[in-house]
Backbone as CSV, one residue per row, in Angstrom:
resi,resn,N_x,N_y,N_z,CA_x,CA_y,CA_z,C_x,C_y,C_z
1,MET,110.984,75.201,93.608,110.642,76.076,92.662,110.738,75.536,91.114
2,GLY,111.602,74.447,91.243,111.340,73.820,90.011,112.445,74.196,88.913
3,GLN,112.700,73.219,88.279,113.926,73.484,87.738,114.044,73.515,85.860
4,ASN,112.936,73.131,85.394,112.436,72.836,84.283,112.082,74.597,83.529
5,LYS,112.699,74.859,82.626,113.010,75.986,81.976,111.317,76.367,81.189
6,ILE,111.275,77.620,81.490,109.777,77.863,80.931,110.013,78.761,79.782
7,LYS,109.477,78.523,78.516,109.755,79.179,77.380,108.804,80.441,77.173
8,THR,109.209,81.827,76.868,107.861,82.225,75.604,109.016,82.387,74.657
9,PRO,107.960,82.927,73.495,108.208,82.788,72.153,109.255,84.102,72.200
10,ASP,108.675,85.259,72.790,109.310,86.487,72.543,109.632,87.097,74.454
11,PRO,110.694,87.834,74.334,110.282,88.469,76.153,108.887,88.998,76.019
12,ARG,108.451,88.486,77.686,107.196,89.185,77.977,107.869,90.318,78.509
13,VAL,106.950,91.890,77.857,107.469,92.750,78.923,106.748,93.236,80.131
14,LEU,106.504,93.614,81.055,105.852,93.353,82.607,106.216,94.906,83.046
15,VAL,105.156,95.983,83.095,105.913,96.770,83.582,104.716,96.866,85.429
16,VAL,105.992,97.337,86.100,105.410,97.463,87.805,105.243,99.212,87.843
17,ALA,104.109,99.477,88.073,103.991,100.099,88.363,102.839,100.952,89.260
18,ASN,102.929,102.188,89.785,101.903,102.760,90.767,102.104,104.259,91.049
19,GLN,101.377,105.032,90.793,101.772,106.700,90.565,102.076,107.088,92.195
20,LYS,101.886,106.264,93.290,101.850,106.513,94.371,103.159,105.731,95.128
21,GLY,103.842,106.549,95.592,105.432,105.857,95.798,105.088,105.318,97.564
22,GLY,106.083,104.696,97.515,106.270,103.787,99.229,105.154,102.935,99.460
23,VAL,104.932,101.981,98.004,103.651,100.794,98.123,104.510,99.649,97.889
24,GLY,105.557,99.619,97.849,106.532,98.169,97.421,106.713,98.064,96.370
25,LYS,106.835,98.778,94.906,106.829,98.696,93.626,107.703,98.217,93.270
26,THR,109.334,98.855,93.648,110.899,98.456,93.475,110.743,97.186,94.376
27,THR,110.433,96.962,95.614,110.989,95.712,96.178,110.413,94.332,95.439
28,THR,109.076,94.728,95.063,107.948,93.533,93.830,108.821,93.460,92.787
29,ALA,109.238,94.818,91.829,109.549,94.062,90.841,111.343,93.675,91.146
30,VAL,111.833,93.545,92.124,113.486,93.272,92.390,113.130,91.469,92.874
31,ASN,112.215,91.443,93.313,112.091,89.786,93.888,111.558,89.250,93.228
32,LEU,110.209,90.010,92.521,109.227,88.905,91.542,110.771,88.713,90.361
33,GLY,111.394,89.643,89.765,112.570,89.380,88.407,113.663,88.107,89.329
34,THR,113.750,87.939,90.806,114.663,87.349,91.339,114.396,85.651,91.187
35,ALA,112.837,86.028,91.700,112.310,84.318,91.859,112.045,84.105,90.570
36,MET,111.897,84.953,89.227,112.021,84.327,87.978,112.950,83.648,87.880
37,ALA,113.911,84.447,87.900,115.388,84.045,87.806,116.051,82.592,88.494
38,ALA,115.463,82.625,89.525,115.498,81.411,90.415,114.941,80.329,89.448
39,CYS,113.970,80.837,88.469,113.384,79.172,88.217,113.838,78.947,86.569
40,ASP,115.214,79.373,86.488,116.106,79.222,85.347,115.230,79.720,84.327
41,MET,115.160,81.221,84.326,114.663,81.855,83.196,115.695,83.096,83.231
42,ARG,116.095,83.659,82.389,116.713,85.010,81.682,115.569,86.606,81.997
43,VAL,116.128,86.881,83.025,115.190,88.020,83.066,116.328,89.738,83.548
44,LEU,115.269,90.070,82.648,116.168,91.738,82.054,114.775,92.765,82.842
45,LEU,115.618,93.322,84.426,115.126,94.688,84.599,115.196,95.871,84.315
46,VAL,114.379,96.481,84.022,115.196,97.644,83.492,114.811,99.069,84.621
47,ASP,115.728,99.622,84.883,115.147,100.297,86.414,115.112,102.039,85.794
48,LEU,114.018,102.062,85.589,113.201,103.664,84.873,113.103,104.525,86.259
49,ASP,112.872,104.221,87.281,113.209,105.821,88.009,114.414,106.165,88.331
50,PRO,114.346,107.536,88.276,115.629,108.465,88.754,115.934,108.323,90.239
51,GLN,115.705,107.910,91.298,115.940,107.737,92.464,116.567,105.965,92.208
52,GLY,116.747,105.091,91.081,117.303,103.651,90.993,117.502,102.951,92.379
53,ASN,116.226,103.090,92.607,116.326,102.027,94.065,116.838,100.522,93.667
54,ALA,116.456,100.187,92.660,115.906,98.475,91.930,117.787,98.599,91.803
55,SER,118.313,99.302,91.159,119.744,99.392,90.466,120.633,98.797,92.448
56,THR,120.235,99.865,93.087,120.765,99.636,94.354,120.554,98.683,95.086
57,GLY,119.383,98.066,94.923,119.169,96.551,95.518,119.421,95.674,95.053
58,LEU,120.335,95.425,93.688,120.415,94.764,93.379,122.149,94.731,93.145
59,GLY,122.575,95.884,94.167,124.340,96.063,94.493,124.960,96.113,93.265
60,ILE,124.113,96.749,92.303,124.882,97.929,91.270,125.355,99.140,91.803
61,PRO,126.785,99.170,92.209,127.107,100.760,92.312,126.937,101.950,91.637
62,ARG,126.488,102.783,92.043,126.339,104.153,90.980,127.453,104.822,90.259
63,GLU,128.803,104.025,90.318,129.859,104.554,89.723,129.988,103.486,88.560
64,GLU,129.507,101.894,88.517,129.619,101.194,88.083,128.755,101.406,86.839
65,ARG,127.610,102.306,86.972,126.657,102.506,86.064,126.764,103.275,84.788
66,GLU,127.848,102.784,84.078,128.551,103.721,82.919,127.250,103.875,81.741
67,PHE,126.837,103.005,81.577,125.805,103.198,80.754,124.363,103.340,81.437
68,ASP,123.251,103.822,81.447,121.996,103.443,82.117,120.840,104.076,81.077
69,SER,119.704,103.896,81.552,118.555,103.741,80.729,118.282,105.156,80.639
70,TYR,118.665,105.966,80.785,118.714,107.525,79.943,119.303,107.126,78.947
71,ALA,120.322,106.558,78.941,121.311,106.322,77.579,120.407,105.973,76.833
72,VAL,119.378,104.696,76.594,119.086,103.863,76.034,117.845,105.010,76.043
73,LEU,117.119,105.930,76.541,115.600,106.444,76.135,116.715,108.050,75.199
74,SER,117.293,108.062,75.435,118.492,109.689,74.861,119.105,108.779,73.067
75,GLY,118.711,106.941,73.326,119.805,106.694,71.999,121.228,106.967,72.135
76,GLU,121.501,107.617,73.195,123.318,107.732,73.209,124.190,106.060,73.043
77,VAL,123.561,104.495,73.544,123.648,103.907,73.661,122.763,102.791,73.165
78,SER,122.656,101.619,72.781,121.694,100.676,72.786,121.822,99.919,73.900
79,MET,120.342,99.145,74.006,119.840,98.059,74.888,120.942,97.147,75.071
80,SER,121.458,96.558,74.349,122.624,95.741,74.810,123.827,96.439,75.723
81,ALA,124.478,97.278,74.823,125.232,98.209,75.692,125.184,98.522,76.986
82,ALA,123.798,98.703,77.606,123.644,99.037,78.945,123.630,97.818,79.601
83,ILE,123.005,96.768,79.294,122.843,95.588,80.448,124.016,95.068,81.143
84,THR,123.389,94.849,82.201,124.685,94.811,83.060,124.134,93.627,84.063
85,PRO,125.320,92.475,84.307,124.817,91.273,85.275,124.912,91.622,86.777
86,SER,123.661,90.782,87.374,123.858,91.638,88.974,124.369,89.910,89.325
87,ALA,124.418,90.280,90.458,125.198,89.074,91.495,123.723,88.132,91.591
88,VAL,122.152,87.998,90.882,121.749,86.666,91.018,121.740,86.234,90.059
89,PRO,121.936,85.311,89.643,122.501,84.529,88.087,120.991,84.588,87.376
90,GLY,120.764,84.824,86.014,120.090,84.739,85.241,118.980,86.296,85.209
91,LEU,119.404,86.927,86.278,119.156,88.105,86.290,119.975,89.332,85.890
92,PHE,119.249,90.059,84.965,121.068,91.276,84.237,119.503,92.841,84.560
93,VAL,120.444,93.805,84.494,119.774,94.844,85.224,119.993,96.194,83.968
94,ILE,119.444,96.588,83.477,119.503,98.103,82.869,119.495,99.287,84.015
95,PRO,120.627,99.935,84.853,120.485,100.593,85.649,119.748,102.170,85.994
96,SER,119.627,102.575,86.651,119.095,103.816,86.362,120.133,104.651,87.384
97,SER,120.249,105.921,87.093,121.010,107.126,87.720,120.417,108.669,87.805
98,GLU,120.957,109.381,88.453,120.584,110.441,88.626,120.375,111.711,87.288
99,ASN,120.870,111.068,85.612,120.799,111.425,84.608,119.414,111.497,84.342
100,LEU,118.846,110.046,84.539,117.139,110.141,84.324,116.347,111.433,84.649
101,SER,116.895,111.772,85.935,115.817,112.978,86.668,115.479,114.113,85.235
102,GLY,116.303,114.268,84.318,116.304,115.172,83.538,115.338,114.728,82.030
103,ALA,115.196,113.476,82.198,114.996,113.094,81.188,113.187,113.419,80.384
104,GLU,112.620,113.458,81.348,110.997,113.841,81.201,110.665,115.297,80.570
105,VAL,111.686,116.561,80.464,111.610,117.085,80.385,112.545,117.206,78.766
106,GLU,113.383,116.302,78.820,114.008,116.321,77.389,113.594,115.627,76.444
107,LEU,112.858,114.519,76.892,111.548,113.679,75.579,110.595,114.644,74.836
108,VAL,110.140,116.010,75.758,109.267,116.522,75.460,109.256,116.779,73.871
109,SER,110.591,117.395,73.638,110.435,118.012,72.332,110.772,117.287,71.196
110,ILE,111.142,115.869,71.654,111.230,114.780,70.822,110.056,113.960,69.819
111,ASP,110.630,113.665,68.850,109.672,113.295,67.896,109.105,111.863,68.094
112,LYS,108.235,110.750,68.347,107.535,109.823,68.860,108.244,109.515,70.220
113,ARG,108.285,110.813,71.336,108.899,110.659,72.111,108.280,109.331,73.271
114,GLU,107.169,109.126,72.964,106.374,107.730,73.883,106.929,106.705,73.364
115,TYR,107.508,106.107,72.172,108.118,105.317,71.933,109.449,104.987,72.112
116,ARG,110.385,105.491,72.616,111.750,105.524,72.541,112.052,103.926,73.149
117,LEU,111.527,103.954,74.137,112.329,102.620,75.117,111.694,101.341,74.152
118,ARG,110.119,101.204,73.679,110.045,100.558,72.501,110.579,99.971,71.806
119,GLU,110.854,101.082,70.776,111.944,101.179,69.764,113.254,100.670,70.084
120,SER,113.818,101.111,71.302,114.908,100.390,71.876,114.380,98.604,71.760
121,MET,114.108,98.144,72.422,113.719,97.055,72.761,113.496,96.201,71.428
122,VAL,112.407,96.979,70.521,112.679,96.697,69.193,113.458,96.188,68.396
123,ARG,114.716,96.656,68.945,115.822,96.674,67.865,116.946,95.409,68.633
124,TYR,116.811,95.547,69.762,117.184,94.686,70.612,117.227,93.417,70.554
125,VAL,115.669,93.210,70.902,114.864,91.555,70.404,115.642,91.350,69.301
126,GLU,115.545,91.957,68.425,115.925,91.378,66.783,117.440,91.267,66.188
127,THR,118.219,91.445,67.268,119.357,91.121,67.117,120.287,90.542,68.723
128,GLU,119.704,90.089,69.125,119.879,89.762,70.653,120.502,88.104,70.332
129,GLN,121.139,87.780,70.943,121.710,86.236,70.971,121.069,85.448,71.853
130,GLU,121.001,85.779,72.896,120.255,84.661,74.087,119.622,85.720,74.425
131,PRO,117.726,85.340,74.002,117.031,86.092,74.439,116.702,85.949,76.105
132,PHE,115.819,86.714,76.190,115.621,87.300,77.934,113.799,86.394,77.672
133,ASP,113.411,85.964,78.630,112.057,85.104,78.890,111.326,86.271,79.338
134,PHE,111.339,87.355,80.386,110.802,88.415,80.718,111.683,89.662,81.000
135,ILE,111.135,90.709,80.548,111.728,91.924,81.006,110.997,92.855,81.961
136,ILE,111.061,92.980,83.347,110.758,93.699,84.191,110.754,95.532,84.009
137,ILE,109.780,96.133,83.995,110.162,97.820,84.151,109.768,98.008,85.180
138,ASP,110.333,98.398,85.906,110.465,99.091,87.231,110.388,100.965,87.147
139,CYS,109.210,101.608,87.063,108.517,102.407,87.069,108.951,103.704,87.985
140,PRO,109.248,105.114,87.593,108.619,105.935,88.964,107.405,106.508,89.068
141,PRO,107.357,106.717,90.723,106.267,106.909,91.481,105.475,108.188,90.621
142,SER,104.841,108.183,89.150,104.346,108.942,88.762,103.651,108.297,87.487
143,LEU,103.060,109.126,87.091,102.577,109.349,85.700,102.884,109.577,84.228
144,GLY,103.826,109.950,84.290,104.956,111.032,83.363,105.491,110.462,82.202
145,LEU,105.864,111.032,81.710,106.481,110.275,80.338,107.756,109.037,80.352
146,LEU,108.293,108.863,81.862,108.709,107.720,81.655,108.022,106.695,82.018
147,THR,107.216,106.915,82.513,106.214,105.888,83.022,105.181,105.085,81.660
148,LEU,104.989,106.599,80.758,104.069,106.345,79.617,105.115,105.347,78.835
149,ASN,106.639,105.726,78.654,107.305,104.778,77.619,107.199,103.568,78.101
150,ALA,107.148,103.029,79.561,106.909,102.421,79.829,105.675,101.083,79.158
151,PHE,104.679,102.030,79.247,103.579,101.574,79.310,103.336,101.412,77.860
152,VAL,103.339,102.164,76.439,103.968,101.754,75.365,104.623,100.909,75.268
153,ALA,105.996,100.314,75.412,107.074,99.318,75.501,106.112,97.764,76.088
154,ALA,104.846,97.856,77.307,104.869,96.639,77.729,103.672,95.828,77.078
155,ASP,103.604,94.711,77.229,102.420,93.475,77.335,101.455,93.848,78.217
156,ALA,101.643,93.388,79.378,101.019,93.962,80.651,101.709,94.575,81.743
157,VAL,100.871,94.914,82.468,101.125,95.961,83.574,100.456,95.382,85.220
158,LEU,101.533,95.228,86.129,101.481,94.556,87.127,101.765,95.508,88.117
159,VAL,100.497,95.802,88.919,100.316,96.909,90.282,100.445,96.899,91.577
160,PRO,101.762,97.221,92.204,101.262,97.002,93.576,100.623,97.903,94.161
161,LEU,99.789,97.139,95.228,98.709,97.971,95.744,98.779,97.886,97.253
162,GLN,99.229,99.059,98.363,99.221,99.152,99.672,97.860,98.659,100.314
163,CYS,97.744,98.093,101.028,96.666,98.160,101.662,96.290,99.046,102.714
164,GLU,95.787,99.676,101.895,95.675,101.612,103.157,94.159,101.991,102.409
165,PHE,93.933,103.346,103.244,92.334,103.608,102.911,92.378,104.120,101.461
166,TYR,93.634,105.113,100.880,93.381,105.172,99.806,93.335,104.526,98.304
167,ALA,93.697,103.189,98.604,94.254,102.327,97.686,92.811,102.402,96.526
168,LEU,92.182,102.093,96.202,91.239,102.164,95.449,91.207,103.433,94.851
169,GLU,91.265,104.230,95.218,91.166,106.037,94.880,92.372,105.895,93.875
170,GLY,93.644,105.469,94.398,94.721,105.910,93.440,94.591,104.954,92.550
171,LEU,94.109,103.796,92.676,94.291,102.632,91.623,93.238,102.929,90.265
172,SER,92.293,103.232,90.728,91.153,103.912,89.666,91.956,104.905,88.531
173,MET,92.724,106.298,88.912,93.916,106.636,88.231,94.285,106.179,87.246
174,LEU,95.213,104.608,88.263,96.059,104.501,87.275,95.455,103.373,85.764
175,LEU,94.171,102.709,86.201,93.702,102.096,85.389,92.866,103.169,84.245
176,LYS,92.361,104.356,84.853,92.080,104.862,83.548,93.197,105.481,82.738
177,THR,94.788,105.680,82.714,95.696,105.446,82.213,95.804,104.703,81.420
178,VAL,95.801,103.771,81.939,96.181,101.976,80.982,95.316,102.122,80.013
179,ASP,93.778,102.251,80.280,93.339,102.379,79.615,93.424,103.274,78.146
180,ARG,94.237,104.688,78.802,94.093,106.007,77.579,94.853,105.346,77.000
181,VAL,96.116,105.083,77.755,97.227,104.256,76.618,97.029,103.198,75.805
182,ARG,96.131,102.407,76.469,95.444,101.241,75.448,94.916,101.927,73.965
183,ARG,94.233,103.027,74.009,93.686,103.222,72.852,94.298,104.488,72.162
184,ALA,95.491,104.908,72.641,96.235,105.972,72.096,97.530,105.170,71.367
185,PHE,98.199,104.176,72.097,99.453,104.238,71.425,99.771,102.448,71.271
186,ASN,99.143,101.660,72.228,99.135,100.495,73.162,98.158,99.231,72.905
187,PRO,97.367,98.764,72.051,96.521,98.336,71.969,96.497,96.935,72.840
188,SER,97.481,96.511,72.774,97.397,95.026,73.746,97.834,95.394,74.766
189,LEU,98.234,96.296,75.250,98.407,96.834,76.987,97.149,96.216,77.653
190,GLU,97.468,95.079,78.717,96.538,94.607,79.854,97.013,94.909,80.987
191,ILE,95.970,94.429,82.395,96.893,94.493,83.510,97.056,92.866,83.769
192,GLN,98.056,92.707,84.123,98.466,91.560,84.327,97.628,90.884,85.360
193,GLY,97.886,92.345,86.412,97.219,91.683,88.060,97.566,92.659,89.242
194,ILE,96.849,92.532,89.815,97.200,93.414,91.166,97.413,93.142,92.298
195,VAL,98.685,93.597,93.177,99.386,92.701,93.784,99.127,93.371,94.803
196,LEU,98.595,92.784,96.432,98.169,93.773,97.556,99.860,93.524,98.388
197,THR,100.369,94.751,98.727,101.505,94.992,99.107,101.125,95.429,100.880
198,MET,102.699,95.283,101.900,102.702,96.054,103.126,101.005,95.285,103.973
199,SER,100.141,94.548,103.759,99.637,93.938,104.695,99.993,93.871,105.861
200,ASP,99.073,93.986,107.113,99.390,93.097,107.976,98.208,92.738,108.500
201,LYS,97.974,91.406,108.998,96.759,90.935,109.214,96.253,91.211,111.155
202,ARG,97.707,91.553,111.780,96.734,92.002,112.798,95.881,93.783,112.175
203,ASN,95.616,94.014,111.409,95.158,95.538,111.296,94.171,94.883,110.386
204,ASN,92.828,95.635,111.151,91.696,95.184,110.763,91.563,96.281,109.033
205,LEU,92.248,97.416,109.184,91.943,97.960,107.733,92.940,96.851,106.492
206,SER,93.605,96.666,106.818,94.223,96.019,105.807,93.383,94.924,104.956
207,GLU,92.786,94.159,106.361,91.490,93.103,105.811,90.550,93.766,105.183
208,GLN,90.114,94.558,105.169,89.423,95.571,104.491,89.292,95.920,103.270
209,VAL,90.454,96.726,103.203,91.092,97.239,101.822,90.962,96.094,100.902
210,ALA,91.718,94.872,101.280,91.338,93.730,100.827,90.575,92.790,100.158
211,GLU,89.131,93.389,100.994,88.070,92.368,100.106,87.735,94.025,99.679
212,ASP,87.208,95.173,99.517,87.074,95.982,99.152,87.687,95.977,97.314
213,VAL,89.022,95.409,97.091,90.214,95.391,95.946,89.737,94.220,95.366
214,ARG,89.239,93.177,96.074,88.950,91.811,95.531,87.279,92.043,94.969
215,ALA,86.309,92.786,96.007,85.355,92.835,95.161,85.068,93.703,94.278
216,HIS,86.244,94.988,93.474,86.050,95.541,92.860,86.688,95.119,91.248
217,LEU,87.539,94.333,91.716,88.778,93.907,90.667,88.117,92.038,90.113
218,GLY,88.260,91.360,91.282,87.854,89.678,91.192,89.184,89.348,90.948
219,GLU,88.981,88.235,90.108,90.107,87.594,89.600,91.741,88.130,89.253
220,LYS,91.582,89.532,88.797,92.869,90.668,88.521,93.585,90.545,89.506
221,VAL,93.291,90.851,91.079,93.620,90.634,92.309,94.583,89.288,92.622
222,TYR,95.795,88.894,92.167,96.653,87.936,92.855,96.339,87.327,93.976
223,LYS,96.101,86.072,94.538,95.763,85.326,95.612,97.166,85.583,96.472
224,THR,98.142,85.631,95.928,99.429,86.218,97.214,99.363,87.455,97.609
225,VAL,99.389,87.824,99.097,99.541,88.761,99.593,100.796,89.093,100.528
226,ILE,101.797,90.472,99.558,103.135,90.760,100.481,102.493,91.468,101.851
227,PRO,103.120,90.558,102.724,102.911,91.121,104.106,103.744,92.206,104.436
228,ARG,103.671,93.068,105.458,104.813,93.922,105.929,105.873,93.268,106.425
229,ASN,107.228,93.119,106.110,108.205,91.786,106.627,109.774,92.905,107.300
230,VAL,110.059,92.883,108.159,111.145,93.498,108.432,112.434,93.280,107.354
231,ARG,112.952,91.977,107.241,113.518,91.471,106.586,113.549,91.967,105.068
232,VAL,112.341,91.977,104.418,112.086,92.488,103.249,113.002,93.944,102.889
233,SER,112.390,94.447,104.114,112.981,95.780,104.369,114.483,96.219,104.517
234,GLU,114.894,95.389,104.975,116.320,95.398,105.393,117.516,95.088,104.185
235,ALA,116.636,94.170,103.542,117.628,93.451,102.113,118.415,94.202,101.116
236,PRO,117.500,95.587,100.549,118.113,96.850,100.043,119.182,97.246,100.495
237,SER,119.393,97.230,101.783,120.585,98.204,102.394,121.895,97.030,102.517
238,HIS,121.715,96.014,101.874,122.790,95.218,101.687,123.122,94.701,100.398
239,GLY,122.002,95.444,99.714,122.498,95.220,97.863,122.207,93.836,97.087
240,VAL,121.140,93.569,98.031,120.558,92.351,97.556,119.196,92.127,97.756
241,PRO,118.485,90.861,96.665,117.039,90.656,97.100,116.683,90.113,98.228
242,ALA,115.392,90.400,98.769,114.821,89.779,100.159,115.459,87.996,99.993
243,LEU,115.028,88.041,98.692,115.102,86.304,98.536,116.266,85.458,98.521
244,VAL,117.518,86.481,98.403,118.711,86.002,98.968,118.955,86.478,99.872
245,TYR,118.957,87.396,100.428,119.071,88.168,102.045,118.445,87.121,102.983
246,ASP,117.213,86.696,102.959,116.511,85.883,103.945,115.646,85.319,103.247
247,LEU,115.823,83.780,102.380,114.780,83.156,102.072,113.406,82.615,102.471
248,GLN,114.144,82.602,103.475,112.915,81.465,104.260,112.187,82.844,105.442
249,CYS,112.539,84.104,104.739,110.803,84.741,105.711,109.662,84.950,105.215
250,ALA,108.918,85.745,105.955,107.776,85.296,105.354,107.497,86.454,104.230
251,GLY,108.171,87.503,103.718,108.045,88.210,102.703,108.642,87.574,101.206
252,SER,109.745,87.323,101.371,110.323,86.319,100.520,109.508,85.208,99.984
253,GLN,109.410,84.507,100.544,108.221,83.083,100.516,106.670,83.722,99.873
254,ALA,106.301,84.983,100.186,105.435,85.557,99.583,105.813,86.120,98.274
255,TYR,106.790,86.480,97.932,107.103,86.513,96.599,107.725,85.403,95.764
256,ILE,108.248,84.342,95.827,108.057,82.941,95.237,106.513,82.793,94.822
257,HIS,105.868,83.073,95.650,104.347,82.533,95.522,103.778,83.565,94.561
258,LEU,104.143,84.556,94.308,103.765,85.482,93.483,104.354,85.008,92.311
259,ALA,105.547,84.935,92.226,106.190,84.222,90.925,105.308,83.628,90.019
260,SER,105.185,82.662,90.863,104.457,81.417,90.150,102.950,81.886,89.725
261,GLU,102.381,82.911,90.834,100.810,83.304,90.135,101.082,83.860,88.786
262,VAL,102.525,84.792,88.536,102.207,85.635,87.396,102.731,84.997,86.164
263,ILE,103.531,83.542,86.588,103.853,82.532,85.171,102.790,82.272,84.848
264,LYS,102.538,81.494,85.762,101.045,80.589,85.471,99.490,81.465,84.488
265,ARG,99.750,82.557,85.262,99.014,83.764,84.336,99.386,83.863,82.758
266,GLU,100.633,84.162,82.667,101.264,84.333,81.306,101.129,83.035,80.263
267,ARG,100.844,81.559,81.216,100.991,80.494,80.185,99.944,80.533,79.952
268,GLY,98.761,81.196,80.767,97.515,80.752,80.736,97.037,79.532,81.355
269,LEU,97.338,79.571,82.478,96.762,78.475,83.279,95.943,78.388,84.165
270,ALA,94.890,77.738,84.622,94.249,78.093,85.889,95.452,78.312,87.067
271,ILE,94.713,79.463,88.291,95.846,79.233,89.088,95.019,78.566,90.328
């Protein structure tokens, strides 16, 4: 995967989002961050999902999540206070906890509620001593205020899309939301790419969905397809990313290739 460090002028903020659950969103956020860290990058994963699966998948016990993403959004602490090192060198986490489940309601009455995460990031970037190359935000499976905060803070959105019958229908809703956020809050927000997940080559439907998505969205769809893989599914129960649990399995290798595509797109290189 190479040892040369790829520098970006500022941390690039990528949101991994899909309003549908069970599409491999958290798995993608965790393993993409791990693969980037393995390329000698400093990566911060912000767990913005009240379920906290990304935090668990990186081995952060719930009892050790003293400061979490809720505390950052509420203004209780700065981002720097909430950043926790993971077991993966170069990969850090702002964990989630059950406190975040009430944030949607609490944020409604707060002024500039859509900008809470963005403002925290701006303050952090202005004062940080060791800059991150990438900040990856794992969103809840909804298009509520938590996801809106992520979109407003982000440079680009990465969409995991399960190879299933209703995939395009759900994607259409998400793309419309991104467009509305772009017009109202964040003019620079773009779609980094669509990654097809949970593909089963033995299933004709998976192949058909992949063809349909590529026909509609062309080069926005990554060449890498993430297969269904038992080892990837097992990894979170051990508190480690799939790339640590079994580097050689098909799923881990796919995420390494996906990271390469994402980095090349960020650098503006032809893939």
